[in-house]
DSSP file (Angstrom, degrees, kcal/mol; ACC not computed):
  #  RESIDUE AA STRUCTURE BP1 BP2  ACC     N-H-->O    O-->H-N    N-H-->O    O-->H-N    TCO  KAPPA ALPHA  PHI   PSI    X-CA   Y-CA   Z-CA
    1    1 A X     >        0   0    0      0, 0.0     4,-2.8     0, 0.0     5,-0.3   0.000 360.0 360.0 360.0 -27.6   12.5   -6.1   -4.7
    2    2 A X  H  >> +     0   0    0      1,-0.2     4,-2.3     2,-0.2     5,-1.6   0.935 360.0  40.1 -58.5 -47.6   15.8   -5.9   -6.7
    3    3 A X  H  45S+     0   0    0      2,-0.2     9,-2.4     3,-0.2    -1,-0.2   0.858 114.9  53.3 -71.0 -33.4   15.6   -2.1   -7.0
    4    4 A X  H  45S+     0   0    0      1,-0.2    -2,-0.2     7,-0.2    -1,-0.2   0.912 124.4  25.3 -66.0 -42.0   14.3   -1.6   -3.5
    5    5 A X  H  <5S-     0   0    0     -4,-2.8    -2,-0.2     7,-0.1    -1,-0.2   0.591 105.9-116.6 -99.3 -13.6   17.2   -3.6   -2.0
    6    6 A X  T  <5 +     0   0    0     -4,-2.3     2,-0.9    -5,-0.3     5,-0.2   0.819  50.9 167.4  79.2  31.4   19.8   -3.2   -4.7
    7    7 A X  S   <S-     0   0    0     -5,-1.6    -1,-0.2    -6,-0.3     3,-0.1  -0.717  76.0 -23.4 -83.8 104.8   20.0   -6.9   -5.5
    8    8 A X  S    S+     0   0    0     -2,-0.9     2,-0.3     1,-0.2    -1,-0.2   0.395 134.4  63.3  77.8  -3.7   22.0   -7.2   -8.7
    9    9 A X  S    S-     0   0    0     -7,-0.3     2,-0.3     0, 0.0    -1,-0.2  -0.923 100.2 -80.8-141.5 164.5   21.1   -3.6   -9.7
   10   10 A X        -     0   0    0     -2,-0.3    -4,-0.2     1,-0.1    -3,-0.1  -0.536  59.2-101.6 -67.8 133.5   21.8   -0.2   -8.3
   11   11 A X        +     0   0    0     -2,-0.3     2,-0.2    -5,-0.2    -7,-0.2  -0.342  49.8 168.6 -58.2 130.3   19.4    0.6   -5.5
   12   12 A X     >  -     0   0    0     -9,-2.4     4,-2.2     1,-0.1     5,-0.2  -0.748  16.4-175.9-150.0  94.4   16.6    2.9   -6.8
   13   13 A X  H  > S+     0   0    0     -2,-0.2     4,-2.4     1,-0.2     5,-0.1   0.834  86.0  55.0 -65.5 -34.1   13.6    3.3   -4.5
   14   14 A X  H  > S+     0   0    0      2,-0.2     4,-2.2     1,-0.2    -1,-0.2   0.908 110.0  46.4 -66.1 -40.5   11.7    5.4   -7.0
   15   15 A X  H  > S+     0   0    0      2,-0.2     4,-2.5     1,-0.2    -2,-0.2   0.888 110.4  53.7 -67.5 -38.8   12.0    2.7   -9.6
   16   16 A X  H  X S+     0   0    0     -4,-2.2     4,-2.6     2,-0.2    -2,-0.2   0.924 108.6  49.9 -59.6 -44.0   11.0    0.1   -7.1
   17   17 A X  H  X S+     0   0    0     -4,-2.4     4,-2.3     2,-0.2    -2,-0.2   0.931 110.2  49.9 -60.0 -46.4    7.9    2.1   -6.3
   18   18 A X  H  X S+     0   0    0     -4,-2.2     4,-1.8     1,-0.2    -1,-0.2   0.908 113.0  46.5 -59.7 -42.7    7.0    2.4  -10.0
   19   19 A X  H  X S+     0   0    0     -4,-2.5     4,-2.4     2,-0.2    -1,-0.2   0.870 109.8  52.8 -70.9 -36.2    7.5   -1.3  -10.5
   20   20 A X  H  X S+     0   0    0     -4,-2.6     4,-2.6     2,-0.2    -1,-0.2   0.881 107.5  53.0 -65.3 -36.5    5.4   -2.2   -7.4
   21   21 A X  H  X S+     0   0    0     -4,-2.3     4,-2.3     2,-0.2    -2,-0.2   0.919 109.4  48.6 -63.0 -42.2    2.6    0.0   -8.8
   22   22 A X  H  X S+     0   0    0     -4,-1.8     4,-1.3     2,-0.2    -2,-0.2   0.917 112.2  48.6 -61.8 -43.0    2.7   -1.9  -12.1
   23   23 A X  H  <>S+     0   0    0     -4,-2.4     5,-2.2     1,-0.2    -2,-0.2   0.896 109.6  52.2 -64.2 -40.0    2.6   -5.2  -10.2
   24   24 A X  H ><5S+     0   0    0     -4,-2.6     3,-1.9     1,-0.2    -1,-0.2   0.908 105.3  55.2 -62.5 -41.2   -0.3   -3.9   -8.1
   25   25 A X  H 3<5S+     0   0    0     -4,-2.3    -1,-0.2     1,-0.3    -2,-0.2   0.841 106.9  52.3 -57.9 -32.5   -2.2   -3.0  -11.3
   26   26 A X  T 3<5S-     0   0    0     -4,-1.3    -1,-0.3    -5,-0.2    -2,-0.2   0.413 123.5-106.5 -85.6   1.5   -1.6   -6.6  -12.3
   27   27 A X  T < 5 +     0   0    0     -3,-1.9     2,-0.8     1,-0.2    -3,-0.2   0.758  61.3 158.1  83.9  25.4   -3.1   -7.9   -9.0
   28   28 A X    >>< -     0   0    0     -5,-2.2     3,-1.3     1,-0.2     4,-0.9  -0.746  29.6-157.0 -86.4 108.2    0.1   -9.1   -7.3
   29   29 A X  H >> S+     0   0    0     -2,-0.8     4,-1.3     1,-0.3     3,-0.7   0.838  88.9  60.4 -56.5 -37.0   -0.8   -9.1   -3.6
   30   30 A X  H 3> S+     0   0    0      1,-0.3     4,-2.2     2,-0.2    -1,-0.3   0.827  98.6  59.1 -60.9 -30.1    2.9   -8.8   -2.4
   31   31 A X  H <> S+     0   0    0     -3,-1.3     4,-2.6     1,-0.2    -1,-0.3   0.863  99.5  57.7 -65.5 -34.9    3.1   -5.5   -4.3
   32   32 A X  H <X S+     0   0    0     -4,-0.9     4,-2.3    -3,-0.7    -1,-0.2   0.930 109.0  44.4 -60.7 -45.5    0.2   -4.2   -2.1
   33   33 A X  H  X S+     0   0    0     -4,-1.3     4,-2.5     2,-0.2    -1,-0.2   0.911 112.8  51.1 -66.9 -42.6    2.2   -4.8    1.1
   34   34 A X  H  X S+     0   0    0     -4,-2.2     4,-2.3     1,-0.2    -2,-0.2   0.909 111.0  48.5 -62.8 -40.7    5.4   -3.4   -0.4
   35   35 A X  H  X S+     0   0    0     -4,-2.6     4,-2.6     2,-0.2     5,-0.3   0.915 109.3  53.2 -64.5 -42.1    3.6   -0.2   -1.4
   36   36 A X  H  X S+     0   0    0     -4,-2.3     4,-2.3     1,-0.2    -2,-0.2   0.934 111.4  46.2 -57.6 -46.3    2.0    0.1    2.1
   37   37 A X  H  X S+     0   0    0     -4,-2.5     4,-2.5     2,-0.2     6,-0.3   0.899 110.5  52.9 -63.5 -41.0    5.4   -0.1    3.7
   38   38 A X  H  X>S+     0   0    0     -4,-2.3     5,-1.9     1,-0.2     4,-1.7   0.925 113.4  42.9 -62.3 -44.1    6.9    2.4    1.2
   39   39 A X  H  <5S+     0   0    0     -4,-2.6     9,-1.9     3,-0.2    -1,-0.2   0.858 114.0  51.9 -70.8 -34.6    4.2    4.9    2.0
   40   40 A X  H  <5S+     0   0    0     -4,-2.3    -2,-0.2    -5,-0.3    -1,-0.2   0.910 122.2  30.0 -65.9 -41.7    4.4    4.3    5.7
   41   41 A X  H  <5S-     0   0    0     -4,-2.5    -2,-0.2    -5,-0.2    -1,-0.2   0.575 105.9-117.9 -96.5 -11.4    8.1    4.7    5.9
   42   42 A X  T  <5 +     0   0    0     -4,-1.7     2,-0.9     4,-0.3    -3,-0.2   0.863  50.9 166.9  74.5  35.9    8.6    7.2    3.1
   43   43 A X  S   <S-     0   0    0     -5,-1.9    -1,-0.2    -6,-0.3     3,-0.1  -0.757  76.1 -20.3 -88.7 104.8   10.8    4.9    1.1
   44   44 A X  S    S+     0   0    0     -2,-0.9     2,-0.3     1,-0.2    -1,-0.2   0.368 138.2  54.9  79.4  -6.3   11.1    6.3   -2.4
   45   45 A X  S    S-     0   0    0     -7,-0.3     2,-0.2   -28,-0.0    -1,-0.2  -0.907  98.3 -84.0-144.6 168.1    8.0    8.4   -1.8
   46   46 A X        -     0   0    0     -2,-0.3    -4,-0.3     1,-0.1    -3,-0.1  -0.523  59.1 -90.4 -73.0 147.7    6.8   10.9    0.7
   47   47 A X        +     0   0    0     -5,-0.2     2,-0.3    -6,-0.2    -7,-0.2  -0.404  53.4 173.7 -57.1 131.0    5.2    9.5    3.8
   48   48 A X     >  -     0   0    0     -9,-1.9     4,-2.3     1,-0.1     5,-0.2  -0.799  18.7-174.4-147.6  97.5    1.5    9.1    3.1
   49   49 A X  H  > S+     0   0    0     -2,-0.3     4,-2.6     1,-0.2     5,-0.2   0.809  86.4  58.7 -66.5 -30.1   -0.6    7.4    5.7
   50   50 A X  H  > S+     0   0    0      2,-0.2     4,-2.4     1,-0.2    -1,-0.2   0.941 110.2  42.5 -63.3 -46.4   -3.7    7.5    3.5
   51   51 A X  H  > S+     0   0    0      2,-0.2     4,-2.6     1,-0.2     5,-0.2   0.885 113.1  52.9 -68.7 -38.0   -1.9    5.5    0.8
   52   52 A X  H  X S+     0   0    0     -4,-2.3     4,-2.1     2,-0.2     5,-0.2   0.941 111.7  46.3 -59.8 -46.6   -0.3    3.1    3.3
   53   53 A X  H  X S+     0   0    0     -4,-2.6     4,-2.3     1,-0.2    -2,-0.2   0.920 111.8  52.4 -60.7 -45.6   -3.8    2.4    4.8
   54   54 A X  H  X S+     0   0    0     -4,-2.4     4,-2.5     1,-0.2    -2,-0.2   0.942 111.0  45.4 -57.4 -50.6   -5.2    2.0    1.3
   55   55 A X  H  X S+     0   0    0     -4,-2.6     4,-2.0     1,-0.2    -1,-0.2   0.871 113.2  47.7 -68.7 -37.0   -2.7   -0.6    0.2
   56   56 A X  H  X S+     0   0    0     -4,-2.1     4,-1.4    -5,-0.2    -1,-0.2   0.881 112.9  50.5 -71.8 -33.6   -2.7   -2.7    3.3
   57   57 A X  H  <>S+     0   0    0     -4,-2.3     5,-3.4    -5,-0.2     6,-0.6   0.913 108.6  51.6 -65.9 -41.4   -6.5   -2.7    3.2
   58   58 A X  H ><5S+     0   0    0     -4,-2.5     3,-1.8     1,-0.2    -2,-0.2   0.903 105.9  55.4 -61.7 -40.3   -6.4   -3.8   -0.4
   59   59 A X  H 3<5S+     0   0    0     -4,-2.0    -1,-0.2     1,-0.3    -2,-0.2   0.880 108.0  49.8 -57.0 -37.4   -4.1   -6.6    0.5
   60   60 A X  T ><5S-     0   0    0     -4,-1.4     3,-0.5    -3,-0.1    -1,-0.3   0.138 131.9 -91.7 -90.8  20.1   -6.7   -7.7    3.1
   61   61 A X  T < 5S-     0   0    0     -3,-1.8    -3,-0.2     1,-0.2    -2,-0.1   0.665  84.4 -48.3  82.4  15.8   -9.5   -7.7    0.5
   62   62 A X  T 3 <S+     0   0    0     -5,-3.4     2,-0.4    -6,-0.2    -4,-0.2   0.278 126.1  68.8 110.0  -9.5  -10.6   -4.1    1.2
   63   63 A X  S <  S-     0   0    0     -6,-0.6     2,-0.5    -3,-0.5    -9,-0.0  -0.964  73.6-132.2-145.4 124.1  -10.8   -4.0    5.0
   64   64 A X        -     0   0    0     -2,-0.4    -7,-0.1     1,-0.1    -6,-0.0  -0.621  34.9-115.7 -75.0 123.4   -8.0   -4.3    7.5
   65   65 A X    >   -     0   0    0     -2,-0.5     3,-1.9     1,-0.1     6,-0.4  -0.312  18.4-124.5 -59.5 141.8   -8.9   -6.9   10.1
   66   66 A X  T 3  S+     0   0    0      1,-0.3     6,-0.3     5,-0.1    -1,-0.1   0.833 110.3  56.4 -57.3 -34.6   -9.3   -5.4   13.6
   67   67 A X  T 3  S+     0   0    0      4,-0.1     2,-0.4     5,-0.0    -1,-0.3   0.575  83.9 103.4 -77.4  -7.3   -6.7   -7.8   15.1
   68   68 A X  S X> S-     0   0    0     -3,-1.9     4,-0.9     1,-0.1     3,-0.8  -0.622  72.2-139.7 -77.0 129.3   -4.1   -6.6   12.5
   69   69 A X  H 3> S+     0   0    0     -2,-0.4     4,-2.0     1,-0.2     5,-0.2   0.763  97.3  67.5 -61.2 -26.4   -1.6   -4.3   14.1
   70   70 A X  H 3> S+     0   0    0      1,-0.2     4,-3.2     2,-0.2     5,-0.4   0.919  95.5  55.9 -58.2 -44.8   -1.6   -2.1   11.0
   71   71 A X  H <> S+     0   0    0     -3,-0.8     4,-2.7    -6,-0.4     5,-0.2   0.947 112.5  37.1 -58.9 -55.9   -5.2   -1.0   11.6
   72   72 A X  H  X S+     0   0    0     -4,-0.9     4,-1.7    -6,-0.3    -1,-0.2   0.890 118.4  51.5 -66.9 -37.9   -4.8    0.4   15.1
   73   73 A X  H  X S+     0   0    0     -4,-2.0     4,-0.6     2,-0.2    -2,-0.2   0.954 115.8  39.6 -63.7 -49.7   -1.3    1.8   14.4
   74   74 A X  H >X S+     0   0    0     -4,-3.2     3,-1.5    -5,-0.2     4,-0.6   0.946 114.8  51.5 -66.0 -47.8   -2.3    3.7   11.3
   75   75 A X  H >< S+     0   0    0     -4,-2.7     3,-0.7    -5,-0.4    -1,-0.2   0.807 103.4  59.5 -62.8 -28.3   -5.7    4.9   12.6
   76   76 A X  H 3< S+     0   0    0     -4,-1.7    -1,-0.3    -5,-0.2    -2,-0.2   0.731 110.3  43.2 -70.8 -19.5   -4.1    6.3   15.7
   77   77 A X  H << S+     0   0    0     -3,-1.5     2,-0.3    -4,-0.6    -1,-0.2   0.446 106.3  76.7-101.0  -3.1   -1.9    8.5   13.5
   78   78 A X  S << S-     0   0    0     -3,-0.7     2,-0.1    -4,-0.6     0, 0.0  -0.801  73.9-125.8-114.1 149.7   -4.7    9.6   11.1
   79   79 A X     >  -     0   0    0     -2,-0.3     4,-2.2     1,-0.1     5,-0.2  -0.413  34.4-106.3 -80.2 166.5   -7.6   12.0   11.4
   80   80 A X  H  > S+     0   0    0      1,-0.2     4,-2.4     2,-0.2     5,-0.2   0.890 123.3  53.6 -59.4 -39.6  -11.2   10.9   10.8
   81   81 A X  H  > S+     0   0    0      1,-0.2     4,-2.3     2,-0.2    -1,-0.2   0.886 107.8  49.8 -64.0 -39.1  -11.0   12.8    7.5
   82   82 A X  H  > S+     0   0    0      2,-0.2     4,-2.5     1,-0.2    -2,-0.2   0.901 110.8  49.1 -67.0 -40.7   -7.9   10.9    6.5
   83   83 A X  H  X S+     0   0    0     -4,-2.2     4,-2.3     2,-0.2    -2,-0.2   0.913 111.4  50.1 -63.8 -42.3   -9.5    7.6    7.3
   84   84 A X  H  X S+     0   0    0     -4,-2.4     4,-1.9     2,-0.2    -2,-0.2   0.919 111.1  48.8 -61.3 -44.2  -12.5    8.5    5.3
   85   85 A X  H  X S+     0   0    0     -4,-2.3     4,-2.3     2,-0.2    -2,-0.2   0.908 109.7  52.2 -62.9 -42.3  -10.4    9.5    2.3
   86   86 A X  H  X S+     0   0    0     -4,-2.5     4,-2.4     1,-0.2    -2,-0.2   0.921 108.7  50.5 -59.9 -43.6   -8.4    6.2    2.6
   87   87 A X  H  X S+     0   0    0     -4,-2.3     4,-2.3     1,-0.2    -1,-0.2   0.860 108.8  52.0 -64.7 -35.6  -11.7    4.3    2.5
   88   88 A X  H  X S+     0   0    0     -4,-1.9     4,-2.4     2,-0.2    -1,-0.2   0.918 110.8  47.8 -63.8 -43.1  -12.8    6.2   -0.6
   89   89 A X  H  X S+     0   0    0     -4,-2.3     4,-2.4     2,-0.2    -2,-0.2   0.883 110.2  52.3 -66.2 -38.0   -9.6    5.4   -2.3
   90   90 A X  H  X S+     0   0    0     -4,-2.4     4,-2.7     2,-0.2     5,-0.2   0.952 111.4  46.5 -60.6 -49.7   -9.9    1.7   -1.4
   91   91 A X  H  X S+     0   0    0     -4,-2.3     4,-2.4     1,-0.2    -2,-0.2   0.905 111.9  50.7 -60.7 -43.3  -13.4    1.6   -2.8
   92   92 A X  H  X S+     0   0    0     -4,-2.4     4,-1.6     2,-0.2    -1,-0.2   0.911 111.5  48.4 -62.3 -42.4  -12.3    3.3   -6.0
   93   93 A X  H  X S+     0   0    0     -4,-2.4     4,-2.2     1,-0.2     3,-0.2   0.945 111.6  49.0 -62.2 -47.8   -9.4    0.9   -6.5
   94   94 A X  H  < S+     0   0    0     -4,-2.7    -1,-0.2     1,-0.2    -2,-0.2   0.881 108.4  53.7 -62.6 -38.4  -11.6   -2.1   -5.9
   95   95 A X  H  < S+     0   0    0     -4,-2.4     3,-0.3     1,-0.2    -1,-0.2   0.867 117.4  37.2 -63.1 -35.2  -14.2   -0.9   -8.4
   96   96 A X  H  < S+     0   0    0     -4,-1.6     2,-0.3     1,-0.2    -2,-0.2   0.693 127.3  35.3 -89.3 -19.9  -11.5   -0.5  -11.0
   97   97 A X  S  < S-     0   0    0     -4,-2.2    -1,-0.2    -5,-0.2    -2,-0.1  -0.748  80.6-143.9-136.6  84.5   -9.5   -3.6  -10.1
   98   98 A X        -     0   0    0     -2,-0.3     2,-0.1    -3,-0.3    -3,-0.1  -0.270  33.1-113.3 -51.3 129.9  -11.6   -6.5   -8.9
   99   99 A X        -     0   0    0     -5,-0.1     2,-0.3   -38,-0.1    -1,-0.1  -0.384  22.5-144.7 -73.6 142.3   -9.6   -8.2   -6.1
  100  100 A X        -     0   0    0    -73,-0.1     2,-0.1    -2,-0.1   -39,-0.1  -0.696  34.9 -91.6 -95.6 156.0   -8.1  -11.7   -6.5
  101  101 A X              0   0    0     -2,-0.3   -72,-0.1     1,-0.1    -1,-0.1  -0.434 360.0 360.0 -67.3 141.9   -7.9  -14.0   -3.6
  102  102 A X              0   0    0    -43,-0.1    -1,-0.1    -2,-0.1   -43,-0.0   0.449 360.0 360.0 -79.5 360.0   -4.6  -13.8   -1.6
């Protein structure tokens, strides 16, 4: 968060993204949400709804609950092919990184 917000260091969104990816590799659930937001808003990366969908789903154990506002918001902006691709990426991540409980 320090690089993302500029707390005690010069703000550097690309470095924040790199560090959140490392944290996600280590199974840190908060990193999943931060990555989802970064991809949704294009913070330090290009806007990528597939990646945003993937990371919020991973935070929720691989499936975004229907009552979660993320699901309907993202899916309304994505094509069927993009949703399918996101689900493939989610499955691939889970196979390589068994999820820990949040």
